[in-house]
Biopython code that builds the backbone (N, CA, C, O; Angstrom):
import numpy as np
from Bio.PDB.StructureBuilder import StructureBuilder

atoms = [
    (1, "UNK", "N", (0.834, -1.182, -0.017)),
    (1, "UNK", "CA", (-0.001, -0.015, -0.008)),
    (1, "UNK", "C", (0.893, 1.226, -0.005)),
    (1, "UNK", "O", (1.844, 1.307, 0.772)),
    (2, "UNK", "N", (0.589, 2.185, -0.868)),
    (2, "UNK", "CA", (1.429, 3.377, -0.914)),
    (2, "UNK", "C", (1.058, 4.383, 0.165)),
    (2, "UNK", "O", (0.050, 4.226, 0.854)),
    (3, "UNK", "N", (1.871, 5.402, 0.304)),
    (3, "UNK", "CA", (1.728, 6.422, 1.375)),
    (3, "UNK", "C", (0.404, 7.154, 1.296)),
    (3, "UNK", "O", (-0.200, 7.450, 2.327)),
    (4, "UNK", "N", (-0.047, 7.446, 0.112)),
    (4, "UNK", "CA", (-1.298, 8.208, -0.065)),
    (4, "UNK", "C", (-2.503, 7.399, 0.407)),
    (4, "UNK", "O", (-3.341, 7.919, 1.144)),
    (5, "UNK", "N", (-2.601, 6.152, 0.000)),
    (5, "UNK", "CA", (-3.688, 5.302, 0.456)),
    (5, "UNK", "C", (-3.658, 5.102, 1.967)),
    (5, "UNK", "O", (-4.697, 5.127, 2.626)),
    (6, "UNK", "N", (-2.491, 4.907, 2.494)),
    (6, "UNK", "CA", (-2.342, 4.693, 3.925)),
    (6, "UNK", "C", (-2.798, 5.970, 4.653)),
    (6, "UNK", "O", (-3.488, 5.874, 5.668)),
    (7, "UNK", "N", (-2.447, 7.097, 4.186)),
    (7, "UNK", "CA", (-2.872, 8.344, 4.828)),
    (7, "UNK", "C", (-4.372, 8.526, 4.719)),
    (7, "UNK", "O", (-5.008, 8.933, 5.691)),
    (8, "UNK", "N", (-4.954, 8.238, 3.573)),
    (8, "UNK", "CA", (-6.420, 8.388, 3.405)),
    (8, "UNK", "C", (-7.186, 7.537, 4.396)),
    (8, "UNK", "O", (-8.264, 7.928, 4.843)),
    (9, "UNK", "N", (-6.654, 6.391, 4.744)),
    (9, "UNK", "CA", (-7.340, 5.507, 5.715)),
    (9, "UNK", "C", (-7.433, 6.126, 7.106)),
    (9, "UNK", "O", (-8.304, 5.733, 7.882)),
    (10, "UNK", "N", (-6.580, 7.067, 7.444)),
    (10, "UNK", "CA", (-6.559, 7.701, 8.762)),
    (10, "UNK", "C", (-7.565, 8.839, 8.884)),
    (10, "UNK", "O", (-7.828, 9.295, 9.997)),
    (11, "UNK", "N", (-8.137, 9.315, 7.776)),
    (11, "UNK", "CA", (-8.985, 10.499, 7.771)),
    (11, "UNK", "C", (-10.406, 10.151, 8.169)),
    (11, "UNK", "O", (-10.865, 9.030, 7.950)),
    (12, "UNK", "N", (-11.109, 11.128, 8.761)),
    (12, "UNK", "CA", (-12.541, 10.985, 9.048)),
    (12, "UNK", "C", (-13.301, 11.095, 7.745)),
    (12, "UNK", "O", (-12.753, 11.616, 6.774)),
    (13, "UNK", "N", (-14.545, 10.624, 7.675)),
    (13, "UNK", "CA", (-15.295, 10.549, 6.399)),
    (13, "UNK", "C", (-15.424, 11.901, 5.675)),
    (13, "UNK", "O", (-15.345, 11.952, 4.448)),
    (14, "UNK", "N", (-15.619, 12.983, 6.422)),
    (14, "UNK", "CA", (-15.789, 14.300, 5.768)),
    (14, "UNK", "C", (-14.506, 14.718, 5.067)),
    (14, "UNK", "O", (-14.537, 15.156, 3.917)),
    (15, "UNK", "N", (-13.398, 14.588, 5.743)),
    (15, "UNK", "CA", (-12.090, 14.936, 5.138)),
    (15, "UNK", "C", (-11.725, 13.958, 4.024)),
    (15, "UNK", "O", (-11.124, 14.348, 3.023)),
    (16, "UNK", "N", (-12.088, 12.690, 4.201)),
    (16, "UNK", "CA", (-11.784, 11.674, 3.189)),
    (16, "UNK", "C", (-12.425, 12.036, 1.840)),
    (16, "UNK", "O", (-11.779, 11.981, 0.794)),
    (17, "UNK", "N", (-13.715, 12.406, 1.893)),
    (17, "UNK", "CA", (-14.424, 12.755, 0.655)),
    (17, "UNK", "C", (-13.804, 13.985, -0.050)),
    (17, "UNK", "O", (-13.699, 14.018, -1.276)),
    (18, "UNK", "N", (-13.394, 15.001, 0.755)),
    (18, "UNK", "CA", (-12.740, 16.134, 0.158)),
    (18, "UNK", "C", (-11.396, 15.766, -0.399)),
    (18, "UNK", "O", (-11.047, 16.224, -1.487)),
    (19, "UNK", "N", (-10.627, 14.963, 0.290)),
    (19, "UNK", "CA", (-9.272, 14.547, -0.170)),
    (19, "UNK", "C", (-9.407, 13.743, -1.468)),
    (19, "UNK", "O", (-8.627, 13.948, -2.398)),
    (20, "UNK", "N", (-10.357, 12.857, -1.542)),
    (20, "UNK", "CA", (-10.544, 12.065, -2.775)),
    (20, "UNK", "C", (-10.918, 12.960, -3.941)),
    (20, "UNK", "O", (-10.459, 12.737, -5.062)),
    (21, "UNK", "N", (-11.740, 13.965, -3.700)),
    (21, "UNK", "CA", (-12.094, 14.913, -4.752)),
    (21, "UNK", "C", (-10.843, 15.694, -5.239)),
    (21, "UNK", "O", (-10.676, 15.919, -6.438)),
    (22, "UNK", "N", (-10.009, 16.082, -4.329)),
    (22, "UNK", "CA", (-8.773, 16.802, -4.698)),
    (22, "UNK", "C", (-7.841, 15.876, -5.504)),
    (22, "UNK", "O", (-7.266, 16.279, -6.516)),
    (23, "UNK", "N", (-7.710, 14.644, -5.035)),
    (23, "UNK", "CA", (-6.850, 13.713, -5.724)),
    (23, "UNK", "C", (-7.340, 13.452, -7.166)),
    (23, "UNK", "O", (-6.543, 13.360, -8.100)),
    (24, "UNK", "N", (-8.657, 13.336, -7.314)),
    (24, "UNK", "CA", (-9.205, 13.135, -8.671)),
    (24, "UNK", "C", (-8.973, 14.319, -9.533)),
    (24, "UNK", "O", (-8.704, 14.172, -10.725)),
    (25, "UNK", "N", (-9.069, 15.538, -8.955)),
    (25, "UNK", "CA", (-8.807, 16.776, -9.706)),
    (25, "UNK", "C", (-7.332, 16.821, -10.133)),
    (25, "UNK", "O", (-7.038, 17.198, -11.268)),
    (26, "UNK", "N", (-6.410, 16.447, -9.256)),
    (26, "UNK", "CA", (-5.003, 16.446, -9.585)),
    (26, "UNK", "C", (-4.728, 15.437, -10.661)),
    (26, "UNK", "O", (-4.025, 15.755, -11.620)),
    (27, "UNK", "N", (-5.244, 14.244, -10.551)),
    (27, "UNK", "CA", (-4.978, 13.226, -11.511)),
    (27, "UNK", "C", (-5.666, 13.528, -12.847)),
    (27, "UNK", "O", (-5.168, 13.129, -13.899)),
    (28, "UNK", "N", (-6.799, 14.225, -12.814)),
    (28, "UNK", "CA", (-7.490, 14.600, -14.055)),
    (28, "UNK", "C", (-6.948, 15.880, -14.651)),
    (28, "UNK", "O", (-7.446, 16.337, -15.680)),
    (29, "UNK", "N", (-5.959, 16.459, -14.042)),
    (29, "UNK", "CA", (-5.302, 17.676, -14.510)),
    (29, "UNK", "C", (-6.257, 18.889, -14.469)),
    (29, "UNK", "O", (-6.134, 19.785, -15.304)),
    (30, "UNK", "N", (-7.209, 18.931, -13.510)),
    (30, "UNK", "CA", (-8.112, 20.034, -13.280)),
    (30, "UNK", "C", (-7.560, 20.864, -12.125)),
    (30, "UNK", "O", (-8.093, 20.817, -11.017)),
    (31, "UNK", "N", (-6.487, 21.628, -12.380)),
    (31, "UNK", "CA", (-5.735, 22.299, -11.343)),
    (31, "UNK", "C", (-6.189, 23.743, -11.117)),
    (31, "UNK", "O", (-5.658, 24.414, -10.232)),
    (32, "UNK", "N", (-7.132, 24.227, -11.875)),
    (32, "UNK", "CA", (-7.499, 25.644, -11.809)),
    (32, "UNK", "C", (-8.071, 26.047, -10.424)),
    (32, "UNK", "O", (-7.773, 27.137, -9.936)),
    (33, "UNK", "N", (-8.855, 25.213, -9.816)),
    (33, "UNK", "CA", (-9.516, 25.607, -8.575)),
    (33, "UNK", "C", (-8.704, 25.184, -7.341)),
    (33, "UNK", "O", (-9.154, 25.381, -6.212)),
    (34, "UNK", "N", (-7.533, 24.615, -7.543)),
    (34, "UNK", "CA", (-6.739, 24.121, -6.414)),
    (34, "UNK", "C", (-5.588, 25.091, -6.080)),
    (34, "UNK", "O", (-5.178, 25.893, -6.919)),
    (35, "UNK", "N", (-5.088, 25.003, -4.868)),
    (35, "UNK", "CA", (-3.978, 25.803, -4.402)),
    (35, "UNK", "C", (-2.701, 25.032, -4.678)),
    (35, "UNK", "O", (-2.264, 24.232, -3.850)),
    (36, "UNK", "N", (-2.099, 25.266, -5.835)),
    (36, "UNK", "CA", (-0.921, 24.538, -6.286)),
    (36, "UNK", "C", (0.288, 25.469, -6.288)),
    (36, "UNK", "O", (0.211, 26.596, -6.776)),
    (37, "UNK", "N", (1.399, 24.991, -5.739)),
    (37, "UNK", "CA", (2.646, 25.741, -5.765)),
    (37, "UNK", "C", (3.801, 24.770, -6.095)),
    (37, "UNK", "O", (3.762, 23.599, -5.718)),
    (38, "UNK", "N", (4.808, 25.267, -6.792)),
    (38, "UNK", "CA", (5.988, 24.415, -7.062)),
    (38, "UNK", "C", (6.822, 24.297, -5.772)),
    (38, "UNK", "O", (6.878, 25.225, -4.965)),
    (39, "UNK", "N", (7.474, 23.120, -5.601)),
    (39, "UNK", "CA", (8.369, 22.941, -4.464)),
    (39, "UNK", "C", (9.731, 23.551, -4.797)),
    (39, "UNK", "O", (10.266, 23.382, -5.893)),
    (40, "UNK", "N", (10.267, 24.263, -3.810)),
    (40, "UNK", "CA", (11.571, 24.881, -4.045)),
    (40, "UNK", "C", (12.653, 23.855, -4.080)),
    (40, "UNK", "O", (12.697, 22.959, -3.238)),
    (41, "UNK", "N", (13.536, 23.972, -5.052)),
    (41, "UNK", "CA", (14.702, 23.086, -5.139)),
    (41, "UNK", "C", (14.406, 21.738, -5.770)),
    (41, "UNK", "O", (15.299, 20.900, -5.897)),
    (42, "UNK", "N", (13.148, 21.519, -6.170)),
    (42, "UNK", "CA", (12.793, 20.253, -6.849)),
    (42, "UNK", "C", (11.999, 20.563, -8.093)),
    (42, "UNK", "O", (10.795, 20.816, -8.040)),
    (43, "UNK", "N", (12.695, 20.539, -9.215)),
    (43, "UNK", "CA", (12.088, 20.908, -10.471)),
    (43, "UNK", "C", (11.029, 19.879, -10.889)),
    (43, "UNK", "O", (11.284, 18.675, -10.899)),
    (44, "UNK", "N", (9.845, 20.377, -11.230)),
    (44, "UNK", "CA", (8.759, 19.481, -11.687)),
    (44, "UNK", "C", (7.928, 18.913, -10.557)),
    (44, "UNK", "O", (6.982, 18.173, -10.825)),
    (45, "UNK", "N", (8.231, 19.221, -9.311)),
    (45, "UNK", "CA", (7.492, 18.718, -8.166)),
    (45, "UNK", "C", (6.602, 19.878, -7.645)),
    (45, "UNK", "O", (7.012, 21.038, -7.606)),
    (46, "UNK", "N", (5.353, 19.500, -7.245)),
    (46, "UNK", "CA", (4.408, 20.482, -6.765)),
    (46, "UNK", "C", (3.747, 20.063, -5.508)),
    (46, "UNK", "O", (3.783, 18.885, -5.153)),
    (47, "UNK", "N", (3.138, 20.987, -4.815)),
    (47, "UNK", "CA", (2.319, 20.630, -3.660)),
    (47, "UNK", "C", (0.947, 21.241, -3.843)),
    (47, "UNK", "O", (0.791, 22.304, -4.443)),
    (48, "UNK", "N", (-0.042, 20.543, -3.312)),
    (48, "UNK", "CA", (-1.433, 20.987, -3.354)),
    (48, "UNK", "C", (-1.892, 21.115, -1.908)),
    (48, "UNK", "O", (-1.729, 20.181, -1.124)),
    (49, "UNK", "N", (-2.464, 22.257, -1.548)),
    (49, "UNK", "CA", (-2.909, 22.491, -0.187)),
    (49, "UNK", "C", (-4.418, 22.344, -0.097)),
    (49, "UNK", "O", (-5.165, 22.949, -0.866)),
    (50, "UNK", "N", (-4.856, 21.523, 0.863)),
    (50, "UNK", "CA", (-6.270, 21.400, 1.191)),
    (50, "UNK", "C", (-6.407, 21.541, 2.704)),
    (50, "UNK", "O", (-6.312, 20.563, 3.446)),
    (51, "UNK", "N", (-6.633, 22.786, 3.148)),
    (51, "UNK", "CA", (-6.659, 23.061, 4.564)),
    (51, "UNK", "C", (-5.278, 22.805, 5.151)),
    (51, "UNK", "O", (-4.293, 23.405, 4.721)),
    (52, "UNK", "N", (-5.210, 21.914, 6.134)),
    (52, "UNK", "CA", (-3.918, 21.556, 6.734)),
    (52, "UNK", "C", (-3.342, 20.248, 6.184)),
    (52, "UNK", "O", (-2.418, 19.666, 6.753)),
    (53, "UNK", "N", (-3.910, 19.810, 5.075)),
    (53, "UNK", "CA", (-3.409, 18.580, 4.407)),
    (53, "UNK", "C", (-2.656, 18.997, 3.143)),
    (53, "UNK", "O", (-3.084, 19.888, 2.409)),
    (54, "UNK", "N", (-1.516, 18.324, 2.908)),
    (54, "UNK", "CA", (-0.701, 18.615, 1.733)),
    (54, "UNK", "C", (-0.572, 17.348, 0.865)),
    (54, "UNK", "O", (-0.390, 16.246, 1.382)),
    (55, "UNK", "N", (-0.667, 17.524, -0.434)),
    (55, "UNK", "CA", (-0.394, 16.474, -1.401)),
    (55, "UNK", "C", (0.783, 16.838, -2.218)),
    (55, "UNK", "O", (0.833, 17.954, -2.737)),
    (56, "UNK", "N", (1.725, 15.985, -2.367)),
    (56, "UNK", "CA", (2.912, 16.238, -3.198)),
    (56, "UNK", "C", (2.751, 15.403, -4.452)),
    (56, "UNK", "O", (2.417, 14.220, -4.386)),
    (57, "UNK", "N", (2.998, 16.045, -5.624)),
    (57, "UNK", "CA", (2.883, 15.328, -6.862)),
    (57, "UNK", "C", (3.922, 15.801, -7.858)),
    (57, "UNK", "O", (4.496, 16.880, -7.711)),
    (58, "UNK", "N", (4.150, 15.010, -8.839)),
    (58, "UNK", "CA", (5.107, 15.301, -9.900)),
    (58, "UNK", "C", (4.405, 15.103, -11.256)),
    (58, "UNK", "O", (3.539, 14.237, -11.383)),
    (59, "UNK", "N", (4.770, 15.884, -12.240)),
    (59, "UNK", "CA", (4.201, 15.778, -13.540)),
    (59, "UNK", "C", (5.128, 14.929, -14.454)),
    (59, "UNK", "O", (6.260, 15.319, -14.740)),
    (60, "UNK", "N", (4.618, 13.765, -14.897)),
    (60, "UNK", "CA", (5.407, 12.862, -15.715)),
    (60, "UNK", "C", (4.643, 12.593, -17.003)),
    (60, "UNK", "O", (3.516, 12.101, -16.969)),
    (61, "UNK", "N", (5.262, 12.919, -18.146)),
    (61, "UNK", "CA", (4.678, 12.697, -19.438)),
    (61, "UNK", "C", (3.250, 13.234, -19.563)),
    (61, "UNK", "O", (2.396, 12.586, -20.168)),
    (62, "UNK", "N", (2.991, 14.410, -18.997)),
    (62, "UNK", "CA", (1.665, 15.045, -19.111)),
    (62, "UNK", "C", (0.662, 14.553, -18.099)),
    (62, "UNK", "O", (-0.489, 14.989, -18.124)),
    (63, "UNK", "N", (1.054, 13.657, -17.205)),
    (63, "UNK", "CA", (0.139, 13.185, -16.184)),
    (63, "UNK", "C", (0.685, 13.547, -14.795)),
    (63, "UNK", "O", (1.897, 13.550, -14.583)),
    (64, "UNK", "N", (-0.190, 13.843, -13.882)),
    (64, "UNK", "CA", (0.215, 14.151, -12.524)),
    (64, "UNK", "C", (0.138, 12.877, -11.682)),
    (64, "UNK", "O", (-0.866, 12.165, -11.692)),
    (65, "UNK", "N", (1.237, 12.607, -10.944)),
    (65, "UNK", "CA", (1.338, 11.431, -10.104)),
    (65, "UNK", "C", (1.530, 11.880, -8.667)),
    (65, "UNK", "O", (2.560, 12.468, -8.334)),
    (66, "UNK", "N", (0.560, 11.613, -7.818)),
    (66, "UNK", "CA", (0.655, 11.981, -6.381)),
    (66, "UNK", "C", (1.519, 10.934, -5.698)),
    (66, "UNK", "O", (1.238, 9.739, -5.790)),
    (67, "UNK", "N", (2.564, 11.373, -5.018)),
    (67, "UNK", "CA", (3.464, 10.406, -4.374)),
    (67, "UNK", "C", (3.478, 10.529, -2.859)),
    (67, "UNK", "O", (4.060, 9.669, -2.199)),
    (68, "UNK", "N", (2.874, 11.545, -2.280)),
    (68, "UNK", "CA", (2.838, 11.672, -0.826)),
    (68, "UNK", "C", (1.685, 12.527, -0.381)),
    (68, "UNK", "O", (1.281, 13.450, -1.088)),
    (69, "UNK", "N", (1.146, 12.233, 0.789)),
    (69, "UNK", "CA", (0.084, 13.038, 1.378)),
    (69, "UNK", "C", (0.209, 12.925, 2.878)),
    (69, "UNK", "O", (0.460, 11.846, 3.416)),
    (70, "UNK", "N", (0.030, 14.063, 3.559)),
    (70, "UNK", "CA", (0.132, 14.078, 5.029)),
    (70, "UNK", "C", (-0.359, 15.437, 5.513)),
    (70, "UNK", "O", (-0.621, 16.338, 4.717)),
    (71, "UNK", "N", (-0.477, 15.566, 6.836)),
    (71, "UNK", "CA", (-0.811, 16.839, 7.413)),
    (71, "UNK", "C", (0.395, 17.752, 7.330)),
    (71, "UNK", "O", (1.537, 17.296, 7.286)),
    (72, "UNK", "N", (0.129, 19.036, 7.309)),
    (72, "UNK", "CA", (1.146, 20.040, 7.123)),
    (72, "UNK", "C", (2.295, 19.932, 8.073)),
    (72, "UNK", "O", (3.448, 20.034, 7.654)),
    (73, "UNK", "N", (2.023, 19.726, 9.357)),
    (73, "UNK", "CA", (3.085, 19.643, 10.347)),
    (73, "UNK", "C", (3.996, 18.463, 10.160)),
    (73, "UNK", "O", (5.158, 18.517, 10.562)),
    (74, "UNK", "N", (3.510, 17.396, 9.561)),
    (74, "UNK", "CA", (4.296, 16.186, 9.367)),
    (74, "UNK", "C", (4.951, 16.151, 7.988)),
    (74, "UNK", "O", (5.959, 15.465, 7.821)),
    (75, "UNK", "N", (4.425, 16.851, 7.011)),
    (75, "UNK", "CA", (4.857, 16.726, 5.625)),
    (75, "UNK", "C", (6.303, 17.181, 5.432)),
    (75, "UNK", "O", (7.089, 16.493, 4.780)),
    (76, "UNK", "N", (6.652, 18.327, 5.991)),
    (76, "UNK", "CA", (7.939, 18.911, 5.664)),
    (76, "UNK", "C", (9.029, 18.502, 6.648)),
    (76, "UNK", "O", (10.161, 18.974, 6.543)),
    (77, "UNK", "N", (8.708, 17.641, 7.593)),
    (77, "UNK", "CA", (9.726, 17.126, 8.513)),
    (77, "UNK", "C", (10.480, 15.966, 7.902)),
    (77, "UNK", "O", (11.563, 15.611, 8.366)),
    (78, "UNK", "N", (9.911, 15.369, 6.857)),
    (78, "UNK", "CA", (10.500, 14.172, 6.231)),
    (78, "UNK", "C", (11.780, 14.467, 5.526)),
    (78, "UNK", "O", (12.391, 13.565, 4.953)),
]
sb = StructureBuilder()
sb.init_structure("model")
sb.init_model(0)
sb.init_chain("A")
sb.init_seg("    ")
for serial, (resi, resn, name, xyz) in enumerate(atoms, 1):
    if name == "N":
        sb.init_residue(resn, " ", resi, " ")
    sb.init_atom(name, np.array(xyz, "f"), 0.0, 1.0, " ", f" {name:<3s}", serial, name[0])
structure = sb.get_structure()
């Protein structure tokens, strides 16, 4: 099981539904309504903010691949 799925299992139902909607938007390349910023020092890597939850993704061959998700306080300690 990857990090994103493992993190989603820890969320309460309300946050889970919002997180799944954000993940679908990222994977579907519907980034207009999302808070997206590039990560400093990592070319081609981005973060998406949903409240205090962060999703990290990379763009590969025109598709967005989410590789990590966690709460803000835990995300940048890694």
